[in-house]
Every structure is written in C-alpha cells, then in structure tokens.
C-alpha positions in Angstrom: 3.9 -4.8 -23.6 1.9 -2.9 -21.0 2.4 -3.4 -17.3 -0.9 -3.9 -15.6 -1.2 -4.6 -12.0 -4.9 -4.8 -11.5 -5.9 -3.1 -8.2 -3.3 -4.9 -6.1 -1.9 -1.5 -5.1 -3.5 0.3 -2.2 -3.0 4.0 -1.7 -3.9 5.3 1.8 -3.8 9.1 2.2 -6.1 11.5 4.0 -5.7 14.2 1.4 -8.3 13.9 -1.3 -6.2 15.8 -3.9 -3.2 13.6 -3.3 -5.4 10.5 -3.7 -6.9 11.7 -6.9 -3.6 12.8 -8.4 -1.8 9.6 -7.4 -4.6 7.4 -8.8 -4.7 9.3 -12.1 -1.0 9.6 -12.6 -0.4 5.9 -11.8 -3.2 5.1 -14.2 -1.3 6.9 -16.9 1.5 4.5 -16.1 -0.9 1.6 -16.4 -0.9 0.9 -12.7 -4.3 0.4 -11.3 -4.9 1.1 -7.6 -7.5 1.3 -4.9 -7.5 4.5 -2.9 -8.8 5.1 0.6 -8.7 8.1 3.1 -8.7 6.5 6.5 -7.0 3.7 8.4 -10.3 1.9 9.0 -11.0 2.0 5.2 -7.5 0.6 4.6 -8.0 -2.2 7.0 -11.3 -3.1 5.4 -9.7 -3.2 2.0 -6.8 -5.4 3.4 -9.5 -7.8 4.7 -11.0 -8.0 1.2 -8.0 -8.8 -0.9 -4.3 -9.5 -0.9 -2.5 -6.3 -1.9 1.0 -6.5 -3.3 2.0 -2.9 -2.6 0.7 -0.4 0.0 1.5 3.3 -0.2 0.8 4.6 3.3 0.7 8.2 4.5 2.3 8.2 7.9 0.5 11.3 9.0 -3.0 9.8 9.0 -5.2 11.0 11.9 -5.4 9.1 15.2 -2.2 7.2 14.7 -3.9 5.6 11.7 -0.7 4.6 9.9 0.5 2.6 12.9 -3.0 1.0 13.1 -2.7 -0.2 9.5 0.8 -1.5 10.1 -0.4 -3.4 13.2 -3.0 -5.1 11.1 -0.5 -6.0 8.4 1.8 -7.6 10.9 -1.1 -10.0 11.7 -0.6 -11.5 8.3 1.9 -14.3 7.7 5.2 -12.8 6.5 4.8 -14.4 3.0 1.4 -12.6 2.6 2.4 -9.1 3.6 2.5 -6.4 1.0 5.5 -4.3 0.2 4.9 -1.1 2.3 6.1 2.3 1.2 5.4 5.1 3.6 5.0 8.7 2.6 5.8 11.8 4.7 6.4 15.5 4.3 9.4 15.2 6.7 11.6 12.5 8.1 10.6 13.2 11.7 7.0 12.0 11.1 8.3 8.6 9.9 10.5 8.0 12.9 9.5 5.0 15.0 8.0 3.0 12.1 8.8 -0.7 12.1 11.8 -0.9 9.8 11.2 -4.6 9.3 7.7 -3.9 7.9 8.1 -0.5 6.1 10.6 -1.0 3.2 10.9 2.6 2.1 9.9 6.1 3.2 9.3 8.6 0.4 9.2 12.3 1.0 6.3 14.3 -0.3 5.7 15.7 -2.9 6.1 12.4 -4.7 7.9 12.0 -8.0 5.2 9.9 -9.8 7.3 8.5 -12.6 9.9 7.3 -10.0 7.1 5.9 -7.8 5.7 4.0 -10.8 9.1 2.6 -11.5 9.5 1.6 -7.9 6.1 -0.3 -8.0 7.2 -2.1 -11.2 10.5 -3.1 -9.6 8.9 -4.3 -6.4 5.9 -6.1 -7.8 6.1 -8.7 -10.5 3.2 -9.1 -12.9 0.6 -11.7 -11.8 1.6 -14.2 -14.5 5.1 -14.4 -12.9 3.9 -14.8 -9.3 3.1 -18.2 -7.6 -0.5 -18.5 -6.6 -1.4 -17.5 -3.0 -2.0 -20.5 -0.7 -5.1 -18.8 0.7 -8.0 -17.1 -1.1 -8.7 -13.5 -0.4 -11.8 -14.3 1.7 -9.6 -16.2 4.2 -7.8 -12.9 5.0 -10.8 -11.8 7.1 -9.9 -14.4 9.6 -6.3 -13.3 9.9 -6.8 -9.5 10.1 -8.8 -8.8 13.2 -10.7 -5.7 14.1 
C-alpha cells in the first residue's frame, strides 16, 4: 500500500536547487510536499493549513528560521508540526529551541532516510484524530 501524505509536509529552503530536488525525490517516495523559499512564504503557508511536518533550513536570510519558529510557537502545542531543521554544520543550529525542533539533519540530506523519518513521524491521515479547528482558524492564531 502506498504511503501518501498529501501536502502536509512543508519544505522551507532558500536554495532553489535543494527545494526542487527534495520535492522530486520525496515525490518518488510518494510523499507530497509544499515548498517555499522564504520565512514570510512559510508563515503564509502555515496560516493556510495545518502541516504535520516542517523541514526548515536554519540558514534562511534575516533570521528567517527563528521567525518561522516563533510563529509556530504561537500555535497550541497539540497543533504544532514536527519540525526538522537542516544545516550544513552544527554551529548554525545552535540556539534553536530544543523543545520545538525535534531533529537537526546535516546537509547534504540522505533522501531515503528523510523519507523514512517522515513516515515514522507522521501517521497517515486515516489513522489521525481529526483536528479540533479548521485550517482557516489558524489565521487567527498565527499573527503577522
């Protein structure tokens, strides 16, 4: 049986090549995702829908990763996505909220292992309890 997650995975990375490769490789593993390049685009996506898994490049310009993390902390804990940060080195991930960021992966990413991590972290929709709030209610909780 195929594992299909819809687009409840959000990839946030400034590098267009990385975004394209991640999207295509995860698609080969039947994991569908939304991809964005900036923190403002990520925050807009988070307002639109409830993501289950966010892959976040910690080296986004203008402290973008921390801005995204601040917005996610505005969500009730039971509505927060699993957050996996990506970095070229450990130093760039220092200072991240360890209560919020579950894992830091070093680039270049091992896509098959990433796909397995997503599968382990996120149960298929049919096995999840329904959200108490609709996606459109998220706009009220994630402020500009």
